[in-house]
C-alpha positions in Angstrom: 0.0 0.0 0.0 1.5 3.4 -1.1 1.1 6.3 1.3 0.1 8.7 -1.6 -2.8 6.4 -2.4 -4.3 6.6 1.1 -6.8 9.5 1.2 -10.0 8.1 2.8 -9.6 6.0 6.0 -12.1 4.0 8.0 -11.7 4.0 11.8 -13.5 1.0 13.2 -14.1 -0.4 16.7 -16.2 0.1 19.8 -14.9 3.7 20.6 -13.1 5.6 17.8 -13.4 9.3 18.6 -9.8 9.9 19.5 -8.6 7.8 16.6 -10.9 9.7 14.2 -9.6 13.0 15.6 -6.0 12.0 15.0 -6.7 10.7 11.5 -8.5 14.0 10.6 -5.6 16.1 12.0 -3.2 13.9 9.9 -5.1 15.1 6.8 -7.3 12.2 5.9 -11.0 12.1 5.1 -12.4 10.0 7.9 -15.2 7.5 7.8 -16.2 5.7 11.0 -18.0 2.5 12.1 -18.4 2.2 15.8 -20.7 1.1 18.7 -21.6 4.4 20.4 -22.3 6.9 17.6 -21.4 9.9 19.8 -21.9 13.5 18.7 -18.3 14.5 18.5 -17.6 11.5 16.2 -20.1 12.7 13.7 -18.5 16.2 13.6 -15.1 14.7 12.9 -16.1 12.3 10.1 -17.4 12.6 6.5 -19.7 9.7 7.2 -20.5 7.4 10.1 -22.4 4.2 10.9 -23.0 3.1 14.5 -24.6 0.2 16.2 -26.4 2.5 18.7 -28.8 5.0 17.2 -28.9 7.7 19.8 -32.3 9.4 20.2 -33.6 11.9 22.7 -35.5 10.1 25.5 -34.3 6.6 24.5 -31.7 4.5 26.1 -28.2 3.9 24.6 -28.2 0.1 25.2 -25.8 -2.0 27.2 -22.3 -2.7 25.7 -21.9 -6.3 27.0 -25.2 -7.4 25.3 -25.7 -5.1 22.4 -22.2 -5.0 20.9 -21.3 -7.4 18.2 -18.2 -7.5 16.0 -20.3 -8.9 13.2 -22.5 -5.8 13.3 -19.5 -3.7 12.6 -19.0 -5.7 9.4 -22.6 -5.2 8.3 -22.3 -1.5 8.9 -19.0 -1.3 7.0 -20.7 -3.0 4.0 -23.5 -0.5 4.1 -21.0 2.4 4.3 -19.1 1.0 1.3 -22.2 1.2 -0.9 -21.8 4.9 -1.1 -18.1 5.5 -0.2 -14.6 4.6 -1.5 -12.3 3.9 1.4 -8.6 3.1 1.0 -7.6 1.7 4.4 -8.9 0.6 7.8 -7.5 1.6 11.2 -8.5 -0.6 14.1 -9.6 0.4 17.5 -10.8 -2.0 20.2 -13.5 -4.7 19.8 -12.3 -6.8 16.8 -9.0 -8.3 18.0 -10.6 -11.4 19.4 -12.8 -12.1 16.4 -10.4 -13.4 13.7 -13.2 -14.4 11.3 -14.5 -10.8 11.4 -11.0 -9.4 10.9 -10.6 -11.5 7.7 -13.9 -10.3 6.5 -13.0 -6.7 7.1 -9.6 -7.0 5.4 -11.4 -8.3 2.3 -13.7 -5.3 2.3 -11.1 -2.6 3.2 -7.4 -3.4 3.6 -6.3 -3.1 7.3 -3.4 -0.8 7.6 -1.3 -2.4 10.3 -1.1 -5.9 11.6 -2.6 -8.6 9.4 -5.5 -10.8 10.7 -3.0 -13.7 11.0 -0.6 -11.7 13.2 -3.5 -10.4 15.4 -4.9 -14.0 15.8 -1.4 -15.2 16.9 -0.9 -12.7 19.6 -4.5 -12.9 20.9 -4.4 -16.7 21.2 -3.6 -16.6 25.0 -2.2 -20.2 25.2 0.2 -19.8 22.3 1.1 -16.3 23.3 2.3 -17.2 26.8 4.2 -20.2 25.4 6.1 -17.8 23.2 6.8 -15.4 26.1 8.2 -18.4 28.0 10.6 -19.1 25.1 11.6 -15.5 25.0 12.4 -15.5 28.8 9.8 -12.7 29.3 8.0 -12.7 32.7 4.3 -13.3 32.6 1.7 -14.5 35.2 1.2 -18.2 35.2 -2.0 -18.8 33.1 -4.2 -21.7 32.2 -7.6 -22.1 30.5 -10.6 -23.8 32.1 -14.0 -24.8 30.8 -15.6 -26.0 34.0 -15.5 -25.0 37.6 -14.0 -28.4 38.6 -11.2 -27.8 36.1 -10.7 -24.2 37.3 -10.6 -25.4 41.0 -7.8 -27.9 40.3 -5.8 -25.6 38.2 -6.1 -22.7 40.7 -4.7 -25.0 43.4 -1.7 -25.7 41.0 -1.1 -22.0 40.5 -1.8 -21.1 44.1 -4.2 -18.5 45.5 -4.9 -15.7 45.0 -5.7 -16.0 41.3 -7.3 -13.7 38.7 -10.2 -15.2 36.8 -11.1 -13.6 33.4 -13.1 -14.4 30.3 -11.1 -16.0 27.5 -12.4 -13.3 25.2 -13.5 -9.9 26.6 -12.7 -6.2 26.7 -12.3 -3.4 29.2 -11.8 -5.7 32.2 -15.4 -6.8 32.3 -16.0 -10.0 34.2 -12.5 -10.1 35.6 -12.3 -11.1 39.3 -9.8 -11.9 42.0 -10.3 -15.1 44.0 -8.4 -15.8 47.2 -9.9 -19.2 47.9 -12.2 -21.9 46.5 -15.4 -20.2 47.7 -14.5 -16.9 45.9 -13.3 -18.9 42.9 -16.8 -20.3 42.4 -18.4 -16.9 42.2 -15.5 -15.5 40.0 -15.9 -18.4 37.6 -19.7 -17.7 37.3 -19.0 -14.0 36.6 -16.4 -14.7 34.0 -18.5 -17.4 32.3 -21.2 -14.9 31.6 -18.9 -13.4 28.9 -17.3 -16.6 27.6 -17.7 -20.3 28.1 -13.9 -20.6 28.5 -12.1 -18.7 31.2 -8.5 -18.0 32.1 -7.1 -18.7 35.5 -4.1 -16.4 36.1 -1.5 -15.9 38.8 -2.2 -12.7 40.7 0.7 -10.3 40.5 0.6 -7.5 43.1 1.8 -4.3 41.6 1.0 -1.4 39.3 -1.2 -1.9 36.3 0.5 -0.3 33.3 0.7 -0.4 29.5 3.1 0.6 26.8 2.3 2.4 23.6 4.7 1.3 20.9 5.5 1.9 17.2 7.3 -0.7 15.1 8.2 -2.1 11.7 9.6 -5.6 11.1 13.1 -5.3 12.6 12.8 -2.1 14.7 10.5 -0.9 17.5 10.3 2.1 19.8 8.2 2.5 23.0 6.5 5.9 22.7 5.3 6.0 26.3 4.7 3.9 29.4 1.3 4.5 30.9 -0.4 4.0 34.2 -3.7 2.1 33.9 -6.6 3.2 36.0 -8.8 0.3 37.0 -12.0 -0.2 39.1 -12.4 3.4 40.2 -15.8 3.7 42.0 -15.6 7.5 41.9 -16.1 7.5 38.1 -19.0 5.0 38.4 -17.0 1.9 37.4 -18.6 -1.2 39.0 -16.2 -3.8 37.6 -13.3 -4.3 40.1 -10.8 -4.6 37.2 -12.8 -2.4 34.8 -10.7 0.0 32.6 -11.3 3.6 33.7 -8.6 5.4 31.7 -4.9 6.2 32.1 -2.2 8.5 33.2 0.5 9.3 30.6 3.4 8.8 31.4 3.9 6.2 34.1 5.9 7.6 37.0 8.6 5.0 37.8 12.3 4.8 38.3 14.6 4.9 35.3 15.7 1.3 35.8 12.1 0.0 35.8 11.2 2.1 32.8 14.2 0.7 30.9 13.2 -2.9 31.9 9.6 -2.3 30.7 10.8 -0.9 27.4 13.2 -3.8 26.8 10.5 -6.3 27.4 7.9 -4.6 25.2 10.3 -4.0 22.3 11.4 -7.7 22.5 7.8 -8.9 22.4 6.7 -6.6 19.6 9.6 -7.5 17.4 9.2 -11.3 18.0 5.6 -11.3 17.0 6.2 -9.1 13.9 3.9 -6.3 14.9 3.8 -3.2 12.8 2.5 0.3 13.4 0.8 1.3 16.7 0.4 -1.4 19.3 -0.2 -1.6 23.0 1.2 -4.0 25.6 -0.5 -4.4 29.0 1.8 -5.0 31.9 1.8 -5.3 35.7 5.0 -3.9 37.3 5.4 -6.0 40.4 6.3 -4.6 43.8 9.8 -5.7 43.1 9.9 -3.7 39.9 9.6 -6.6 37.5 7.4 -6.1 34.4 5.0 -9.0 33.8 3.4 -9.0 30.3 -0.4 -9.5 30.5 -1.4 -9.2 26.8 -0.8 -7.4 23.6 -3.4 -5.1 22.0 -2.5 -5.2 18.3 -4.3 -2.0 17.4 -4.7 1.6 18.4 -5.1 2.1 22.1 -7.3 4.1 24.5 -4.2 6.1 25.5 -3.9 7.6 22.0 -5.0 11.2 22.7 -2.9 11.4 25.9 0.2 10.1 24.2 -0.3 12.7 21.5 -0.5 15.5 24.1 2.5 14.4 26.0 4.7 13.8 22.9 3.3 16.4 20.6 3.1 13.7 17.9 0.2 12.6 15.6 -0.1 8.9 16.2 -2.1 8.1 13.0 0.5 9.9 10.9 3.3 8.0 12.7 1.4 4.7 12.2 1.1 5.3 8.5 4.7 6.2 8.1 5.8 3.1 10.1 3.5 0.7 8.2 4.2 2.1 4.7 7.7 3.5 4.8 9.2 1.8 7.8 9.9 5.2 9.5 9.6 5.3 13.3 9.1 8.6 15.2 11.8 10.3 17.3 10.6 10.5 20.8 10.9 13.9 22.5 8.7 14.2 25.6 7.2 17.7 26.4 8.8 18.9 29.6 6.8 18.2 32.7 3.7 17.2 30.8 1.2 14.7 32.0 -2.2 13.8 30.5 -5.1 11.9 32.1 -8.0 10.2 30.5 -10.9 9.2 32.7 -13.9 7.3 31.5 -17.2 8.1 33.3 -19.9 5.5 33.9 -23.5 6.1 35.0 -23.9 5.6 38.7 -27.6 4.9 38.0 -30.0 5.0 35.1 -29.8 8.7 34.0 -30.6 11.3 31.4 -27.5 13.1 30.3 -27.2 16.9 29.8 -25.5 18.7 27.0 -21.8 17.9 27.6 -20.5 19.8 24.6 -20.1 22.9 26.6 -17.4 21.3 28.8 -13.7 21.8 27.7 -12.0 18.4 28.0 -15.0 16.1 27.5 -14.8 13.5 24.7 -17.2 10.8 23.5 -20.1 13.1 23.9 -23.6 11.6 23.8 -26.7 13.3 22.3 -28.2 15.5 25.0 -31.2 14.0 26.8 -30.5 10.4 25.9 -30.7 7.7 28.6 -27.6 6.0 29.9 -28.1 2.8 31.7 -26.5 2.1 35.1 -22.8 1.1 34.7 -22.6 2.1 31.0 -20.0 4.7 29.7 -21.2 8.3 29.7 -18.2 10.1 28.2 -14.4 10.6 28.6 -12.5 13.4 30.4 -9.0 14.4 29.0 -6.9 16.9 30.8 -3.2 17.9 31.0 -1.1 19.1 33.9 2.5 19.4 35.1 2.3 16.4 37.5 0.5 13.1 37.8 -1.4 14.1 40.9 -2.4 17.6 39.7 -3.6 16.2 36.4 -5.6 13.5 38.1 -7.2 16.0 40.5 -8.1 18.3 37.6 -9.8 15.3 35.8 -11.6 14.2 39.0 -12.9 17.7 39.6 -14.3 17.8 36.0 -15.8 14.4 36.6 -17.7 15.6 39.7 -19.1 18.5 37.6 -20.4 16.2 35.0 -21.9 13.7 37.4 -23.7 16.4 39.3 -25.7 17.3 36.1 -27.0 13.8 35.5 -30.7 13.5 35.9 -31.5 10.1 37.7 -34.6 8.3 36.4 
């Protein structure tokens, strides 16, 4: 694929506002297929198709039951009836559906990792076997399809363990179990999302991620990021539910270097290209444990752009097409926080377009169900704590305006 032939791009996934914004700033005409259909997405794109049709006075559905990767393909086919699109850029939601990725790639060429590569890194069993061969630390992990199997394998690993759906997103259904009694409930919760579950060694430490850029034989870690999980103050009910991030991660230089070495080694081994994310837990001893690879654009995208002053979509295209990786120069004392807000109860949302720093903006007066995402907050500051306080203050302002029903 030649760069000069890429004019119209499709951003596709559950949530694509930040990706669409980056693509538009990079100079592309942007088309979008997503789940939410938020108002700011429509303003960024030439055309959009969304699973949720937001209407005043009507509810916006529930992600865990209403989202379907296959629906994104149907919407893409509909969009292509009236539009010529040169390349697709992936956000979250498709990486664990290889058959859907192959269909998409037949419709619009995916610019980035091929479906075969994505399938390889998302096959948890094979993925961890490869990490073992590479000498990269990871939590002991096994798959189970029944509670009896989960119980025996948990005893082998040793409590506490983390129980998670084999396929899932955003930390939904992930539970910690400290004994057999807790394991039974954790297995039930995870099984609601997938018949097969993963039993994983619990690593006590800091949840983190790395945003990388790569091409065949070279890779660079753009930023290390702190992951924010299970924050009740933003309405998140899932104990391991993804709530956003702080960029960059504040750690000692030795730990940062260890994380970068591990991530670059993994990215190169699996042949990943363009923008990719690697989830980690930095243990209390400072050892980075690899949790998974997200072979697509990440939720950290806008924050990484703010901190580095770099357009991620432009860098992704240059990496994939020309093999050129960006030079990393962090802005002095710049931190960026993204918080995702969830409805604490069934609520009517106000007009959020008047708030500076609010993203993923729903149509005013729609109904958001309890526990569902409302919007995102993105703010910058000169320190981790000041940035987080600023984001939390804006969060409080938004939540106060919700009208419970």
